[in-house]
C-alpha positions as CSV (number, residue, x, y, z in Angstrom):
1,M,164.2,16.9,194.3
2,G,165.3,19.8,196.5
3,E,163.9,23.2,195.6
4,K,167.3,24.7,194.7
5,L,167.7,22.1,191.9
6,Q,164.7,23.1,189.9
7,F,164.7,25.3,186.9
8,T,162.1,27.6,188.5
9,E,159.6,30.0,187.1
10,L,161.9,32.9,187.9
11,D,164.8,31.1,186.0
12,Q,162.5,30.7,183.0
13,Y,161.4,34.3,183.1
14,L,165.0,35.7,183.3
15,F,166.3,33.2,180.7
16,G,163.4,34.1,178.3
17,Q,164.3,37.8,178.8
18,G,168.0,37.1,178.1
19,T,169.0,38.5,181.6
20,H,169.8,35.3,183.6
21,Y,173.4,36.4,184.1
22,D,174.5,33.3,186.1
23,I,172.5,30.8,184.0
24,Y,175.6,28.6,184.0
25,R,174.9,27.8,187.7
26,K,171.6,26.2,186.6
27,L,172.1,24.8,183.1
28,G,174.8,22.1,182.7
29,A,175.9,19.5,185.2
30,H,176.0,20.3,188.9
31,P,177.1,17.9,191.7
32,V,174.5,18.3,194.4
33,K,172.9,16.5,197.4
34,D,169.2,15.8,197.2
35,G,168.1,14.9,200.7
36,D,170.7,12.2,201.6
37,E,171.4,11.2,198.1
38,E,174.5,12.6,196.3
39,G,174.4,12.9,192.6
40,V,174.4,15.3,189.7
41,Y,171.6,17.7,188.5
42,F,171.5,18.0,184.7
43,A,169.7,20.7,182.7
44,V,169.7,21.6,179.0
45,W,167.9,23.9,176.7
46,A,166.5,22.1,173.7
47,P,163.3,24.0,172.8
48,N,162.1,21.8,169.9
49,A,163.1,18.4,171.2
50,Q,160.5,15.7,171.6
51,E,162.5,13.9,174.3
52,V,165.9,14.3,176.0
53,S,167.8,12.0,178.3
54,V,171.3,12.1,179.8
55,I,173.7,9.3,178.9
56,G,177.1,8.7,180.4
57,E,179.5,6.5,182.3
58,F,177.1,6.5,185.3
59,N,174.4,4.6,183.2
60,E,176.5,2.8,180.6
61,W,175.3,5.3,178.0
62,D,171.8,3.8,178.2
63,E,169.4,6.1,176.3
64,Q,166.4,5.0,178.4
65,A,168.0,5.1,181.9
66,N,167.8,8.8,182.8
67,P,165.0,10.6,180.9
68,M,164.7,14.4,181.5
69,T,161.5,16.2,182.2
70,K,160.5,19.5,180.6
71,A,160.5,22.4,183.1
72,G,157.9,24.8,181.7
73,P,157.3,26.1,178.3
74,I,160.8,27.6,177.5
75,G,162.3,24.2,176.5
76,V,164.6,23.4,179.4
77,F,164.9,19.7,180.3
78,E,166.1,18.7,183.7
79,T,166.8,15.6,185.9
80,F,168.7,14.5,188.9
81,V,171.0,11.4,188.6
82,P,171.8,9.8,191.9
83,G,175.3,8.3,192.1
84,A,176.7,10.2,189.1
85,K,180.2,11.4,190.1
86,I,182.7,14.1,189.3
87,G,185.0,12.9,186.5
88,Q,182.4,10.9,184.7
89,L,181.8,11.5,181.0
90,Y,178.3,12.3,179.7
91,K,176.2,13.6,176.7
92,F,172.6,14.5,176.0
93,F,170.6,12.2,173.9
94,I,168.0,14.2,172.0
95,I,165.0,13.0,169.9
96,G,164.5,15.9,167.6
97,M,161.2,17.3,166.2
98,N,161.2,14.9,163.3
99,G,162.3,11.9,165.4
100,E,166.0,12.1,164.5
101,H,168.5,10.8,167.1
102,I,171.1,13.4,168.2
103,Y,174.0,13.1,170.6
104,K,175.3,16.4,171.9
105,A,178.0,17.6,174.3
106,D,176.7,19.9,177.0
107,P,176.8,23.6,175.9
108,Y,177.2,24.6,179.5
109,A,179.7,21.9,180.5
110,N,182.7,23.1,182.6
111,E,185.0,20.4,181.4
112,A,185.3,18.3,178.2
113,E,186.9,15.1,177.2
114,L,190.3,15.5,175.5
115,R,190.1,15.6,171.7
116,P,189.4,13.5,169.7
117,G,186.8,12.5,172.3
118,T,183.7,14.7,172.3
119,A,181.9,14.0,175.5
120,S,181.4,16.4,178.4
121,R,182.9,15.7,181.9
122,I,181.2,16.2,185.2
123,T,183.2,18.6,187.4
124,D,182.7,21.0,190.3
125,I,184.1,24.4,189.5
126,R,183.3,25.9,192.9
127,D,185.9,24.1,195.0
128,F,188.9,26.3,194.1
129,K,190.5,28.4,196.9
130,W,191.5,31.8,195.4
131,K,194.5,33.6,196.8
132,D,194.4,36.7,194.5
133,G,192.4,38.9,196.8
134,T,194.9,41.8,196.7
135,W,194.9,41.8,192.9
136,M,191.1,41.6,192.7
137,K,190.7,44.5,195.1
138,N,193.2,46.7,193.2
139,R,191.7,45.7,189.9
140,Q,188.6,47.8,190.6
141,K,190.8,50.9,190.3
142,F,192.4,50.0,187.0
143,D,191.6,52.5,184.2
144,E,192.6,51.5,180.7
145,T,192.7,55.2,179.6
146,K,195.2,56.2,182.3
147,N,197.2,53.0,183.2
148,A,200.0,51.3,181.4
149,M,199.0,48.2,179.4
150,S,201.5,46.1,177.5
151,I,200.1,42.7,176.4
152,Y,202.0,39.6,175.6
153,E,199.9,37.4,173.3
154,V,200.4,33.7,174.0
155,H,199.2,30.5,172.4
156,P,199.8,28.2,175.4
157,G,200.2,25.0,173.4
158,S,203.1,26.3,171.4
159,W,204.9,28.9,173.6
160,M,207.0,26.2,175.2
161,K,206.8,22.4,175.0
162,H,208.1,19.3,176.7
163,P,209.9,16.7,174.5
164,A,207.0,14.5,173.1
165,T,206.3,11.3,175.0
166,E,203.7,8.5,174.4
167,E,201.4,9.9,177.1
168,D,201.8,13.4,175.8
169,E,202.6,13.3,172.1
170,K,202.1,17.1,171.8
171,G,204.4,17.8,174.8
172,F,202.0,20.4,176.2
173,Y,202.8,22.2,179.4
174,N,199.8,21.9,181.8
175,Y,198.2,25.1,183.2
176,R,200.1,24.8,186.4
177,E,203.6,24.4,184.8
178,L,202.7,27.2,182.4
179,A,201.7,29.5,185.3
180,V,205.2,29.4,186.8
181,K,207.2,29.5,183.5
182,L,205.1,32.2,181.9
183,A,204.8,34.4,185.0
184,Q,208.6,34.3,185.4
185,Y,209.2,35.3,181.8
186,V,206.5,37.9,181.5
187,K,207.5,39.5,184.8
188,D,211.2,39.6,183.8
189,M,210.3,41.2,180.4
190,G,208.0,43.8,182.0
191,Y,204.6,43.1,180.3
192,T,201.6,44.1,182.3
193,H,199.2,41.5,180.8
194,V,199.1,38.2,179.0
195,E,196.4,37.5,176.4
196,L,195.8,33.8,176.0
197,M,194.5,32.2,172.8
198,G,192.4,29.1,172.5
199,I,191.4,28.6,176.1
200,A,187.7,27.7,175.5
201,E,187.3,24.0,174.4
202,H,187.7,23.4,170.7
203,P,188.0,20.2,168.7
204,F,190.7,21.1,166.2
205,D,194.3,22.3,167.2
206,G,194.7,24.0,163.8
207,S,191.8,26.4,164.5
208,W,193.9,27.9,167.3
209,G,190.8,27.9,169.4
210,Y,188.7,30.2,167.2
211,Q,186.1,27.4,166.5
212,V,184.7,26.8,169.9
213,T,182.5,23.8,171.0
214,G,182.8,24.3,174.8
215,Y,182.3,27.9,175.7
216,Y,182.2,27.2,179.5
217,A,185.1,24.7,179.5
218,P,188.8,25.6,179.7
219,T,190.4,23.2,177.2
220,S,191.4,19.9,178.7
221,R,194.6,19.9,176.5
222,Y,196.3,21.6,179.4
223,G,194.5,20.2,182.4
224,T,191.3,20.7,184.5
225,P,189.2,23.8,185.2
226,Q,190.9,24.0,188.6
227,D,194.3,24.0,186.9
228,F,193.2,26.8,184.7
229,K,192.0,28.8,187.7
230,Y,195.4,28.1,189.3
231,L,197.0,29.7,186.2
232,V,194.9,32.9,186.6
233,D,195.4,33.0,190.3
234,Y,199.2,32.5,190.0
235,L,199.6,35.2,187.4
236,H,197.5,37.6,189.5
237,R,199.8,36.9,192.5
238,Q,202.7,37.9,190.3
239,K,200.8,41.1,189.4
240,I,200.1,40.1,185.8
241,G,196.7,40.6,184.3
242,V,195.0,37.9,182.2
243,I,193.0,38.6,179.0
244,L,191.3,35.8,177.0
245,D,190.4,35.6,173.4
246,W,186.6,35.2,173.1
247,V,184.6,34.2,170.0
248,P,180.9,35.1,170.0
249,A,180.9,35.6,166.2
250,H,180.5,32.1,165.0
251,F,180.7,28.4,165.9
252,P,181.7,25.2,164.0
253,K,179.4,22.6,162.6
254,D,180.9,19.6,164.5
255,A,178.2,17.1,165.2
256,H,178.6,17.3,169.0
257,G,178.5,21.1,169.1
258,L,175.9,23.8,169.1
259,A,174.9,23.5,165.4
260,N,171.3,22.2,164.8
261,F,171.2,21.4,168.5
262,D,167.8,19.8,168.8
263,G,167.4,19.1,165.1
264,T,166.4,22.7,164.5
265,A,168.3,26.0,164.4
266,V,168.6,26.7,168.2
267,Y,171.7,28.9,168.5
268,E,172.0,29.9,164.9
269,H,169.7,31.5,162.3
270,A,167.6,29.0,160.4
271,D,168.1,30.9,157.1
272,P,171.6,30.1,155.8
273,R,171.9,33.6,154.4
274,Q,171.8,34.8,158.0
275,G,173.1,31.8,159.8
276,E,176.3,30.7,157.8
277,H,179.7,32.2,157.0
278,P,180.4,30.9,153.5
279,D,184.2,31.6,153.8
280,W,184.7,30.0,157.2
281,G,182.2,27.1,157.0
282,T,180.8,28.1,160.4
283,K,177.4,29.0,161.9
284,I,176.4,32.6,162.9
285,Y,174.6,33.1,166.2
286,N,171.0,34.4,166.3
287,Y,171.6,37.5,168.4
288,G,167.9,38.4,168.4
289,R,167.0,35.3,170.4
290,P,167.1,36.1,174.1
291,E,168.3,32.7,175.3
292,V,171.2,32.8,172.8
293,K,172.2,36.3,173.9
294,N,171.9,35.0,177.5
295,F,174.2,32.1,176.7
296,L,176.9,34.4,175.4
297,I,176.6,37.3,177.9
298,A,176.6,34.8,180.8
299,N,179.7,33.2,179.3
300,A,181.6,36.5,179.3
301,L,180.6,36.8,183.0
302,F,181.6,33.2,183.7
303,W,185.2,33.9,182.6
304,I,185.4,37.2,184.4
305,E,183.5,36.5,187.6
306,E,184.0,32.7,188.0
307,C,187.5,32.5,186.6
308,H,188.8,36.0,187.6
309,V,189.9,36.9,184.1
310,D,190.6,40.6,183.7
311,G,189.2,41.1,180.2
312,L,188.1,39.6,176.9
313,R,189.4,40.4,173.5
314,V,186.3,39.9,171.3
315,D,187.2,38.2,168.0
316,A,185.8,39.1,164.6
317,V,183.5,42.0,165.7
318,A,183.2,43.3,162.1
319,S,181.8,40.0,161.0
320,M,179.0,40.4,163.6
321,L,178.3,44.1,162.8
322,Y,177.8,43.7,159.0
323,L,175.2,41.4,157.6
324,D,177.1,41.2,154.3
325,Y,180.5,40.5,155.9
326,G,182.4,38.1,153.6
327,K,179.3,37.5,151.5
328,N,178.2,38.1,147.9
329,D,174.9,39.5,146.7
330,G,172.2,37.0,147.3
331,Q,174.1,35.4,150.3
332,W,172.7,37.9,152.9
333,V,169.5,39.5,154.0
334,A,169.2,43.2,154.7
335,N,167.9,44.6,158.0
336,K,164.4,46.1,158.3
337,Y,165.6,49.5,157.0
338,G,167.2,47.9,154.0
339,G,170.8,48.4,155.4
340,N,173.7,46.0,156.0
341,Q,174.1,46.7,159.8
342,N,173.2,43.8,162.0
343,L,170.8,45.6,164.4
344,E,170.6,42.6,166.8
345,A,174.4,42.3,167.1
346,I,174.7,46.0,167.8
347,E,172.1,45.7,170.6
348,F,173.9,42.5,171.8
349,F,177.2,44.4,172.1
350,K,175.7,47.3,174.0
351,H,174.0,44.9,176.4
352,L,177.1,42.7,176.8
353,N,179.6,45.6,177.5
354,T,177.2,47.5,179.8
355,V,176.6,44.4,182.0
356,V,180.2,43.0,182.0
357,L,181.9,46.4,182.7
358,G,179.1,47.6,185.0
359,R,179.4,44.6,187.2
360,N,183.2,44.3,187.1
361,H,185.0,47.6,187.5
362,G,188.6,47.6,186.2
363,T,188.0,44.9,183.6
364,V,188.3,45.5,179.9
365,M,186.4,44.5,176.8
366,I,188.6,44.8,173.7
367,A,187.1,44.8,170.1
368,E,189.0,43.3,167.2
369,E,187.2,45.4,164.7
370,S,188.8,46.0,161.3
371,T,186.5,48.7,159.8
372,A,185.7,52.4,160.4
373,W,182.5,51.5,162.3
374,P,181.9,54.6,164.5
375,K,182.1,54.7,168.3
376,V,183.2,51.2,169.0
377,T,184.6,52.5,172.3
378,G,181.9,55.1,172.7
379,K,179.4,54.7,175.6
380,A,176.3,52.6,174.8
381,E,174.0,55.5,175.9
382,D,175.7,57.8,173.3
383,D,175.0,55.1,170.6
384,G,178.4,53.6,171.0
385,L,179.1,49.9,171.3
386,G,180.5,50.3,174.8
387,F,183.9,48.5,174.4
388,S,186.9,49.7,176.5
389,L,189.4,49.5,173.7
390,K,189.7,48.7,170.0
391,W,192.5,47.0,168.1
392,N,194.1,49.6,165.8
393,M,194.2,47.6,162.6
394,G,194.7,50.7,160.4
395,W,197.8,51.6,162.2
396,M,199.1,48.1,162.1
397,N,198.6,47.7,158.3
398,D,200.3,51.1,157.5
399,F,203.1,50.5,160.0
400,L,203.9,47.0,158.6
401,E,203.7,48.2,155.0
402,Y,206.1,51.0,155.7
403,M,208.5,48.7,157.7
404,K,208.7,46.1,154.8
405,L,209.8,48.8,152.3
406,D,213.4,49.1,151.2
407,P,214.6,52.2,153.1
408,Y,215.1,54.0,149.7
409,F,211.4,53.9,149.1
410,R,210.3,55.0,152.5
411,K,210.6,58.7,151.6
412,F,207.7,58.2,149.2
413,N,205.6,56.6,151.9
414,H,206.3,58.9,154.8
415,N,202.6,59.5,155.5
416,K,202.1,55.8,156.3
417,M,203.6,56.5,159.7
418,T,202.0,59.8,160.4
419,F,198.4,59.1,159.1
420,S,197.4,57.2,162.3
421,M,197.7,60.5,164.3
422,T,194.8,62.0,162.2
423,Y,192.4,59.5,163.8
424,A,194.3,58.4,167.0
425,Y,191.7,59.9,169.3
426,S,188.5,58.8,167.5
427,E,188.6,55.6,169.6
428,K,190.6,54.2,172.5
429,Y,193.2,52.0,170.8
430,V,195.5,49.1,171.3
431,L,198.4,48.9,168.8
432,V,198.7,45.3,167.9
433,I,201.2,43.0,166.2
434,S,199.2,39.8,166.7
435,H,199.6,36.1,165.7
436,D,197.6,36.9,162.5
437,E,200.6,39.0,161.2
438,V,203.2,36.2,161.5
439,V,201.4,33.2,159.8
440,H,200.2,32.2,156.3
441,L,203.4,33.3,154.5
442,K,203.3,36.8,156.0
443,K,206.7,36.0,157.6
444,S,207.8,36.7,161.2
445,M,208.4,40.3,162.3
446,L,212.2,40.0,161.8
447,E,211.9,38.4,158.4
448,K,209.5,41.2,157.2
449,M,212.3,43.7,157.6
450,P,214.4,44.7,154.6
451,G,218.1,44.2,154.1
452,E,220.9,41.9,155.4
453,P,220.5,40.2,158.8
454,D,222.1,43.1,160.6
455,D,219.8,45.6,159.0
456,K,216.8,43.5,159.9
457,F,217.6,43.7,163.6
458,K,218.2,47.4,163.4
459,N,215.0,48.0,161.5
460,L,213.0,46.0,164.0
461,K,214.4,47.9,167.0
462,A,213.5,51.2,165.3
463,A,210.0,49.8,164.5
464,Y,209.4,48.7,168.1
465,T,210.6,52.0,169.5
466,F,208.1,53.8,167.3
467,M,205.4,51.5,168.3
468,F,206.1,51.8,172.1
469,C,206.2,55.6,171.9
470,H,203.1,56.1,169.7
471,P,199.8,56.6,171.6
472,G,197.8,53.5,172.4
473,K,198.2,50.4,174.5
474,K,200.5,47.7,173.2
475,L,200.2,44.1,172.1
476,L,203.0,41.9,170.8
477,F,202.7,38.2,169.8
478,M,205.1,35.7,171.5
479,G,208.4,35.2,169.8
480,Q,208.5,38.5,168.1
481,E,210.3,40.0,171.1
482,F,213.4,38.0,170.4
483,G,213.3,37.9,166.6
484,Q,211.7,34.5,165.9
485,L,212.9,33.7,162.3
486,R,210.2,31.2,161.2
487,E,206.5,31.9,161.0
488,W,204.5,30.8,164.0
489,S,203.1,27.3,163.9
490,E,200.8,25.9,166.6
491,E,202.5,22.5,166.1
492,R,205.9,23.4,167.6
493,E,207.3,25.6,170.4
494,L,208.9,28.9,169.7
495,D,212.6,28.9,168.6
496,W,214.0,29.5,172.0
497,F,217.4,28.2,170.8
498,L,217.8,31.5,169.0
499,L,218.6,33.1,172.3
500,G,221.9,31.3,172.1
501,E,222.8,33.9,169.5
502,E,223.9,37.4,170.6
503,K,221.8,39.3,168.1
504,H,218.5,37.7,169.3
505,R,219.5,38.1,173.0
506,D,220.3,41.7,172.3
507,L,216.8,42.3,170.6
508,K,215.1,40.7,173.5
509,D,217.0,42.9,176.0
510,F,216.1,45.9,173.8
511,V,212.4,45.1,174.0
512,K,212.7,44.5,177.7
513,A,214.3,48.0,178.0
514,L,211.3,49.5,176.0
515,L,208.8,47.6,178.2
516,K,210.5,48.8,181.4
517,M,210.6,52.4,180.1
518,Y,207.0,52.3,178.9
519,R,205.9,51.4,182.5
520,K,208.2,53.8,184.2
521,Y,207.1,57.0,182.3
522,P,203.4,58.0,182.4
523,A,204.2,60.2,179.4
524,L,204.0,57.0,177.3
525,Y,200.5,55.9,178.5
526,G,198.9,58.4,180.9
527,M,197.5,60.6,178.1
528,D,196.8,58.0,175.4
529,T,193.3,59.3,174.8
530,D,194.1,63.0,175.2
531,P,195.2,64.9,172.1
532,S,197.3,67.3,174.2
533,G,199.5,64.4,175.2
534,F,201.2,64.2,171.8
535,E,202.9,66.7,169.6
536,W,204.9,66.3,166.4
537,I,208.2,68.0,166.3
538,N,208.7,67.1,162.7
539,A,206.2,65.0,160.9
540,D,207.4,66.0,157.4
541,D,211.0,65.0,157.3
542,G,210.3,62.5,154.5
543,D,213.5,63.0,152.6
544,R,215.5,61.7,155.5
545,S,212.7,59.3,156.8
546,I,213.1,60.7,160.3
547,Y,210.2,61.2,162.7
548,S,210.4,63.3,165.8
549,F,207.6,63.9,168.4
550,V,206.9,64.6,172.0
551,R,204.8,62.5,174.5
552,K,203.7,64.6,177.5
553,S,203.0,63.3,181.0
554,P,199.7,64.0,182.9
555,T,201.7,66.1,185.4
556,G,203.8,68.0,182.9
557,R,207.0,66.6,184.4
558,N,209.2,63.9,182.8
559,N,208.0,64.5,179.2
560,L,209.7,62.5,176.5
561,L,211.2,63.5,173.1
562,V,211.4,60.7,170.6
563,I,213.4,60.5,167.4
564,C,213.5,57.5,165.0
565,N,215.6,57.3,161.9
566,F,214.3,54.7,159.3
567,T,217.2,54.8,156.9
568,P,220.8,53.4,157.0
569,M,222.2,56.9,156.8
570,D,224.3,58.3,159.7
571,R,223.3,61.9,160.6
572,P,226.3,63.1,162.7
573,D,225.0,66.7,162.4
574,Y,221.3,66.0,163.2
575,R,219.6,68.9,164.9
576,V,216.1,68.7,166.5
577,G,213.8,71.5,167.5
578,V,212.5,71.3,171.0
579,P,209.5,72.7,172.9
580,K,211.4,74.4,175.7
581,K,214.8,75.8,176.6
582,K,215.7,73.0,179.0
583,Q,218.1,70.1,179.5
584,Y,217.3,66.9,177.6
585,T,218.6,63.7,179.2
586,Q,218.9,60.7,176.9
587,L,217.3,57.6,178.3
588,L,217.5,55.1,175.4
589,D,219.3,54.6,172.1
590,E,219.4,51.8,169.5
591,N,221.6,49.8,171.9
592,G,219.2,49.8,174.7
593,M,219.8,51.8,177.9
594,T,222.6,54.4,177.6
595,A,224.8,56.3,179.9
596,K,222.5,59.3,180.5
597,K,224.0,61.9,178.3
598,V,222.6,65.4,178.8
599,F,222.0,67.9,175.9
600,K,221.3,71.6,176.5
601,A,218.8,73.4,174.2
602,E,220.2,76.5,172.6
603,K,218.5,79.5,170.9
604,Q,218.8,78.2,167.3
605,E,215.8,77.9,165.1
606,C,215.0,74.3,163.9
607,D,211.8,72.5,163.0
608,N,210.0,75.9,163.2
609,R,210.9,76.2,166.8
610,P,213.2,78.8,168.4
611,F,215.2,76.3,170.5
612,S,217.0,73.2,169.4
613,F,220.0,71.0,170.1
614,A,222.3,68.9,167.9
615,Y,222.8,65.2,168.4
616,P,224.6,62.5,166.4
617,L,221.9,60.2,165.0
618,P,223.3,56.8,163.7
619,A,221.9,54.7,160.9
620,Y,218.5,53.3,162.0
621,G,219.2,55.2,165.2
622,V,216.5,55.9,167.8
623,A,216.7,58.3,170.8
624,I,214.4,59.0,173.7
625,F,215.1,62.1,175.8
626,Q,213.5,63.1,179.0
627,Y,212.8,66.8,179.8
């Protein structure tokens, strides 16, 4: 066997330290030439296995045909199979410590058999010709604290579908078709990024991809790894960034997956109080084990470096940070200081974020973290976790609670919309309305709104205006931009037929106007993390449920004044205090773009300011003025 094929002493050392950052180039299945012979090099980590062999279409699944040899003490088994070819299915046959016979998919496989099949597939991920050089070069300059970021969250299997056929009973678009359709739509709307759910291989459609069995394999539901790279490449060439959902918090117990890999707890903790989520029926990774940390960190790098993805949204961070997350007394084990913080997971995050962001300037690591854990976006060296951004779940909960209220009761809950500004600069935030908010009887965004159908649309426009003008990056789940009526289901495509109706088209155009304005005016994103970029004009107008505030641009020019009325009351005589005696040009009202009306500030006290102007504010009216 050629030298390059071996799992060398250096490989063993780095893997044992948890710092073999391109371990996926060694473990797994790799088509190679050994002398004159073409074949595939296989390597797998099974530290407590008695024996391992590789079985597959190249040897008729014969357990004796291709035994693997142990490469040193760390527990990696390897072999070269002459004549094995790209496209063939395979698994590892493992004889466990107690003699049990185990059949496992390859944890490092780059392609998997389409469910319900569970085998891995030999592929060559290196033969893709990238054409996104300009994007990749410019990406290095991207700064999430200063650049615009509006994210369209997409579940690829249910965004749009083909009519079902016998060959494709689910009607999935493949990655290449999706690339063209999605890029066209996202570009037209004006989003900067898409965030894709459920890309890593998973057995069950209903898990939406949050229970992963193939961390290094783009799901074969929509095509090959090359097709997936084409999707990323195409979106990049259309100037659209790509973020993936990433799930290092837990993994499912499926027989072919990572659980009990060699008959012992390899990836998970052996003690169920540390190694199982009782609520989710899943296994928890052992973040203290260097090879496990290495598996996950190299996986993040695989998506970003090998697949050119621009960032990862890290799912269920809170469940990793707290040892007692979702557990009752007796179901968890305290750390060495007697506390409930998972010290190994904290260390893992610092290591992960430092390496990923240090090696890939301009990429982002986004934490879905639902508690008040301090310094999630703080630097690792200052005892932070080192994430770029954090989902603002507090804002989302308060905002949705407020918007669901009958307008009459909003005056008693006025602080729900102002409270977020008391902590807006404690972390670097993304404001999110994600898939989680429009499933499980929570209703779609439009259906959460109070009142008659007309009122619902007006409420939702006011809500989105408030969201887009509030500090923080933006994320909106697919379908909510045009007023999807039904809750989301992964089983069917979005209700695109609704765009046949004027009200839904009008809402979509309104969101498009917001997205275009958001990108055009640095006041709406350039000072998201700087408290001097935001100022309330009136945060206390609870009786009328009106909010007015200013967003300032980094240059001090083209600042914006924002007014939102959350009741069905017309205010023909509405007067607003302003920061300066200037002209205020209206850019947007509740109907979308307006003829640019100009209002002159006059010396008249209002909102505790010496200057103001009067402006007719309609029911559920919104107004954005530039000055």
